[in-house]
C-alpha positions in Angstrom: -10.9 -5.3 27.1 -8.2 -2.4 28.2 -8.0 1.0 27.1 -4.7 0.4 25.7 -6.2 -1.7 23.1 -8.4 0.8 22.0 -5.7 3.3 21.8 -3.5 1.0 20.3 -6.0 0.0 17.6 -7.3 3.6 17.1 -3.5 5.2 16.4 -3.0 1.9 14.2 -6.2 3.1 12.2 -5.5 6.8 11.9 -1.5 6.0 11.0 -2.7 3.3 8.1 -5.3 5.3 6.8 -4.1 8.8 7.5 -0.6 8.3 6.0 -1.1 7.2 2.8 -5.0 8.0 1.4 -3.2 10.0 -0.9 -1.1 7.8 -2.8 -4.8 5.6 -3.4 -6.6 8.7 -4.2 -3.6 9.4 -7.0 -3.6 6.1 -7.7 -7.6 6.1 -8.5 -6.8 9.2 -10.4 -3.9 7.9 -12.7 -6.3 5.2 -13.9 -9.3 7.7 -13.9 -11.9 7.2 -11.3 -14.4 9.3 -11.1 -15.3 10.7 -7.5 -18.4 8.4 -7.1 -16.0 5.4 -8.2 -12.8 6.8 -6.1 -14.6 7.5 -2.7 -16.6 3.3 -3.4 -12.7 2.2 -4.0 -11.8 3.9 -0.3 -15.0 2.7 1.3 -14.4 -0.9 -0.8 -11.4 -1.4 0.8 -11.8 -0.2 4.1 -14.9 -2.6 4.2 -12.4 -5.7 3.1 -9.6 -4.5 6.0 -12.2 -4.7 8.7 -14.0 -7.9 7.8 -9.9 -9.6 7.2 -8.9 -8.2 10.3 -11.9 -8.9 12.5 -12.1 -12.7 10.9 -8.9 -13.9 11.2 -8.0 -12.2 15.0 -11.1 -13.8 16.0 -10.8 -16.9 14.6 -7.0 -17.5 15.5 -6.8 -15.5 18.6 -3.9 -13.5 17.4 -3.9 -9.7 16.7 -3.8 -10.4 12.6 -4.3 -7.1 11.3 -5.2 -6.0 7.9 -4.3 -2.9 5.6 -4.5 -1.8 2.2 -1.3 -2.3 -0.8 1.0 1.1 0.1 2.9 -0.2 -2.4 0.6 -1.3 -5.0 -1.5 2.3 -4.9 2.0 3.4 -5.5 2.7 1.0 -8.4 -0.7 2.0 -9.8 -0.4 5.2 -10.0 2.8 5.5 -11.5 1.6 2.4 -14.4 -2.5 3.1 -14.6 -2.6 6.4 -16.5 -5.1 6.2 -19.3 -5.8 2.5 -18.7 -9.5 3.4 -17.0 -11.8 1.6 -14.2 -12.3 -1.1 -16.3 -8.8 -2.4 -17.6 -7.5 -1.9 -13.6 -10.2 -3.7 -12.3 -9.3 -6.6 -14.5 -5.9 -6.2 -13.2 -6.9 -5.8 -9.1 -8.6 -9.6 -9.8 -5.6 -11.0 -10.9 -3.6 -9.9 -8.6 -6.0 -11.3 -6.2 -6.7 -14.7 -8.0 -3.2 -15.0 -7.7 -2.5 -14.8 -3.8 -5.5 -17.2 -3.7 -4.0 -19.4 -5.6 -0.8 -19.3 -3.6 -2.7 -20.2 -0.6 -4.2 -23.5 -2.5 -1.4 -24.6 -4.3 1.7 -25.0 -2.6 4.1 -25.1 -5.8 3.1 -21.5 -6.7 3.4 -20.1 -3.6 6.8 -21.9 -4.1 7.6 -20.9 -6.8 7.1 -17.2 -6.1 9.3 -17.5 -2.9 11.7 -18.5 -5.5 12.3 -14.7 -6.9 15.1 -13.0 -5.2 14.3 -10.9 -2.8 16.6 -8.4 -4.3 15.2 -8.2 -7.5 11.9 -7.6 -6.0 12.4 -5.1 -3.7 14.6 -3.6 -6.4 10.8 -3.3 -8.5 9.3 -1.9 -5.8 12.4 0.8 -5.3 12.2 1.7 -8.5 8.2 2.3 -8.0 8.4 4.4 -5.4 11.3 7.0 -6.3 9.5 8.5 -8.7 7.1 9.7 -5.8 9.8 10.8 -3.6 11.7 12.6 -6.7 9.2 14.7 -7.0 9.1 16.4 -3.5 12.2 18.8 -4.4 10.0 19.7 -8.2 6.8 20.5 -5.7 9.4 22.0 -3.2 10.6 24.7 -6.1 7.1 25.6 -7.5 5.3 26.1 -4.4 7.9 26.5 -1.5 5.5 28.2 0.6 3.1 25.8 1.2 5.8 22.7 0.9 8.6 23.2 2.7 6.6 23.7 6.1 5.3 20.6 5.5 8.4 18.9 4.5 10.3 20.6 7.3 7.0 19.3 10.3 7.7 15.7 8.8 11.4 15.4 9.8 10.8 17.1 13.2 8.2 14.9 14.4 9.7 12.1 12.9 12.4 12.3 15.2 10.0 12.2 18.0 7.9 10.0 16.3 8.2 8.3 13.4 4.5 6.8 13.2 2.6 10.2 13.7 5.1 12.4 11.4 2.8 12.2 8.0 -0.3 13.2 10.1 1.5 15.8 11.3 2.3 16.6 8.2 -0.9 16.3 6.9 -2.2 18.9 9.8 0.6 21.4 9.2 -0.5 21.1 5.0 -3.7 21.2 5.4 -3.2 24.6 7.6 -0.7 26.3 5.3 -3.0 25.4 2.1 -6.2 27.2 4.4 -3.7 30.2 4.8 -2.6 30.6 1.3 -5.8 30.3 -0.2 -5.5 27.7 -2.2 -8.5 25.3 -0.7 -11.5 24.5 -2.4 -15.3 24.3 -1.1 -15.6 21.5 1.5 -18.2 18.9 0.7 -20.8 18.1 3.2 -20.7 14.7 4.7 -22.6 11.9 3.2 -22.8 8.5 3.6 -20.2 6.2 1.0 -22.0 4.1 -1.6 -20.3 1.4 -3.6 -20.5 1.7 -7.3 -19.9 -2.1 -9.4 -16.8 -1.9 -12.2 -17.5 -4.1 -15.0 -13.3 -5.7 -15.2 -12.3 -5.8 -18.8 -9.3 -8.3 -18.7 -6.8 -6.9 -21.3 -3.5 -8.9 -21.4 -0.8 -6.0 -21.4 -3.0 -4.3 -18.2 -2.8 -7.9 -16.9 0.2 -8.5 -17.0 1.8 -4.9 -17.3 -0.1 -4.0 -13.6 -1.9 -7.3 -12.3 1.4 -9.2 -12.1 3.4 -6.7 -10.5 0.8 -5.2 -8.1 0.7 -9.5 -6.9 4.2 -9.2 -7.2 4.5 -6.0 -4.5 1.9 -6.6 -2.3 3.0 -10.4 -1.8 6.7 -9.2 -1.0 6.2 -5.9 0.7 3.1 -6.3 2.8 2.3 -9.9 3.4 6.2 -11.3 4.3 6.8 -7.9 6.3 3.6 -8.6 8.3 4.1 -12.4 8.8 7.7 -10.9 10.5 5.9 -9.0 12.4 3.5 -11.4 13.8 6.4 -13.9 14.4 8.6 -11.3 16.1 6.2 -11.1 18.4 6.4 -14.6 19.2 3.0 -15.2 17.1 2.9 -18.1 14.6 0.3 -17.2 12.1 -1.3 -19.5 9.8 0.5 -18.7 6.8 -2.1 -20.2 3.9 -5.3 -19.4 5.6 -4.6 -15.9 5.8 -3.6 -15.2 2.1 -6.5 -17.0 1.9 -9.0 -14.9 3.5 -6.9 -11.8 2.4 -7.2 -12.6 -1.3 -10.5 -13.7 -1.4 -11.4 -10.2 0.5 -9.5 -8.5 -2.6 -11.3 -11.0 -4.5 -14.9 -9.8 -3.3 -14.0 -6.2 -3.1 -12.4 -5.8 -6.9 -15.4 -5.1 -8.7 -15.9 -2.1 -6.6 -12.4 -0.6 -6.9 -10.4 -2.1 -4.3 -7.1 -2.7 -5.2 -5.7 -4.9 -3.0 -6.4 -6.0 0.8 -3.2 -7.6 2.8 -1.5 -8.5 5.7 -0.4 -5.2 7.5 3.4 -4.5 8.9 3.3 -1.0 10.4 -0.2 -1.0 11.7 0.9 -4.4 13.2 3.5 -3.6 15.0 1.1 -0.9 16.9 -0.9 -3.5 17.4 1.4 -7.3 18.7 3.6 -5.7 20.9 3.0 -4.9 25.1 1.8 -1.1 24.8 -0.9 -2.9 23.0 -1.9 -5.7 26.6 0.9 -7.2 28.6 -0.5 -10.7 27.8 0.3 -12.0 24.1 -2.6 -14.0 24.3 -5.5 -11.1 24.7 -3.8 -9.2 22.1 -6.1 -10.1 19.6 -8.5 -8.2 21.1 -6.9 -5.3 19.1 -8.1 -6.7 15.9 -11.7 -6.5 15.9 -11.8 -2.8 17.4 -9.3 -1.4 14.4 -11.7 -3.0 12.5 -14.4 -1.2 13.6 -12.7 1.8 13.0 -12.0 0.6 10.0 -15.6 0.6 9.7 -16.7 4.0 10.1 -13.7 4.9 7.9 -15.6 3.1 5.4 -18.7 5.0 5.9 -17.0 8.2 5.5 -14.8 7.6 2.4 -17.0 9.8 0.4 -16.5 12.8 2.3 -12.9 12.0 3.1 -12.1 12.0 -0.7 -14.0 15.1 -1.3 -11.8 16.8 1.7 -8.7 15.7 0.1 -9.8 16.9 -3.5 -9.9 20.2 -2.3 -6.7 20.6 -1.2 -3.6 21.5 -3.7 -2.3 19.0 -5.6 0.9 19.9 -4.5 0.3 18.9 -1.0 -0.8 15.8 -1.9 1.7 15.0 -3.6 4.2 15.9 -1.0 2.1 14.0 1.9 2.7 11.2 -0.8 5.9 11.0 -1.2 7.4 11.3 2.6 4.8 8.5 3.1 6.8 6.7 1.0 10.2 7.7 2.0 10.2 5.1 4.6 9.3 1.8 2.1 11.4 3.2 -0.5 14.6 3.2 2.4 13.5 -0.6 2.8 13.2 -1.7 -0.4 16.4 0.1 -1.2 17.8 -1.6 2.1 17.0 -5.0 0.7 17.5 -4.7 -3.0 21.2 -4.4 -1.9 21.8 -6.0 1.0 23.4 -9.5 -0.9 26.3 -9.3 -2.8 25.6 -11.8 -5.4 22.4 -9.7 -6.6 23.4 -6.3 -6.0 24.1 -5.9 -10.2 20.1 -7.3 -10.8 18.9 -5.0 -8.4 20.6 -2.3 -9.9 19.5 -3.4 -12.9 16.6 -3.5 -11.8 15.2 -0.7 -9.8 17.1 1.1 -13.0 15.1 -0.3 -15.3 11.8 0.1 -13.4 12.6 4.0 -12.9 13.3 4.6 -16.1 9.3 4.4 -17.1 9.6 2.8 -19.6 7.0 1.0 -21.5 7.2 -1.5 -24.5 5.1 -4.3 -26.3 2.4 -2.9 -24.2 3.9 -3.4 -21.0 4.9 -1.4 -18.5 8.3 -0.6 -16.7 7.9 -2.6 -13.3 7.5 -6.2 -15.5 10.9 -5.2 -17.8 12.4 -4.2 -14.2 12.0 -7.7 -13.3 12.2 -9.6 -16.4 15.8 -7.6 -16.6 16.7 -8.4 -13.3 15.8 -12.4 -13.2 17.6 -12.1 -16.6 20.7 -11.6 -15.1 20.0 -13.7 -12.2 20.1 -16.2 -14.5 23.4 -15.3 -16.3 25.2 -15.3 -13.1 24.1 -18.7 -11.6 25.1 -19.8 -15.5 28.3 -18.2 -14.9 29.3 -19.9 -11.5 27.9 -23.9 -12.8 
């Protein structure tokens, strides 16, 4: 064990948790989670991340790093208004079950893999763009609070992209204190898991569960596998999907939306800065898991701290954290000329926020894109 292993794991945990917690809290608020359910959500997903990272890294002797689905949380925040925790939990379970089935049934995984990357990326971009667009609204409404946060984010991003969001959060917190816009701070308390009995409603399962599964696979698991391969590892795809899917199944009744492979956090733990010997970098996995156990224990207090901050600041941090995923999604959506029109149609439909027949915009965006892809293929026959 080297100090560099511990430092890399700590930075990965800090960036992954602190940089996107605001998005998870926005998702919890959208589905109507109360403070106890929100705390349970954060604690349960941290436990799932810790368990999967430790088990997979030790079992396969490679730095297999898990994380929560940040785009999935953004999807929930955009879709979930008014559906309630019980219905959301049902959707989380279905999304997790589909991941497990992809690991167990090879043809299903093949079928999912046939969805054009451009269409899946465009659906994700349509979900994320609304959060990024909100940055301008909050900057106009609360310039003294928001503008310094945005400025610090882009300045720090030039030096170190991984620290841009944490730095913006620190500056935003300090600004909120100076402006007198911080509520009462909570006392420290250990997190507690709260069981939510799932309710299975077809419109929510199709409108939220299916897109959550697709977004998690396309924007989290696939990039996570790519990071491992780029660093010279041969990841066991189906076992990883099975373990992360089962962890999501087990944690969903306690509020966790989806645990999956990490991409950015994984990149911090898989390179030579972690350990010069690639065969020893797996040690970062258990250390990373240890930090997430601490975060799980402190989840209730951390949720309370974020709840005391101004909503405009939380929304700003969320929008800044989603800038990079939005950029990547738009790039992937428009990369292939043959699917460009389908991708634009998917993006526009999803970004519109339209709801019809009980189904949300991501489903209609995906349907529009796939329909155009099908028509284009008929035209080429």
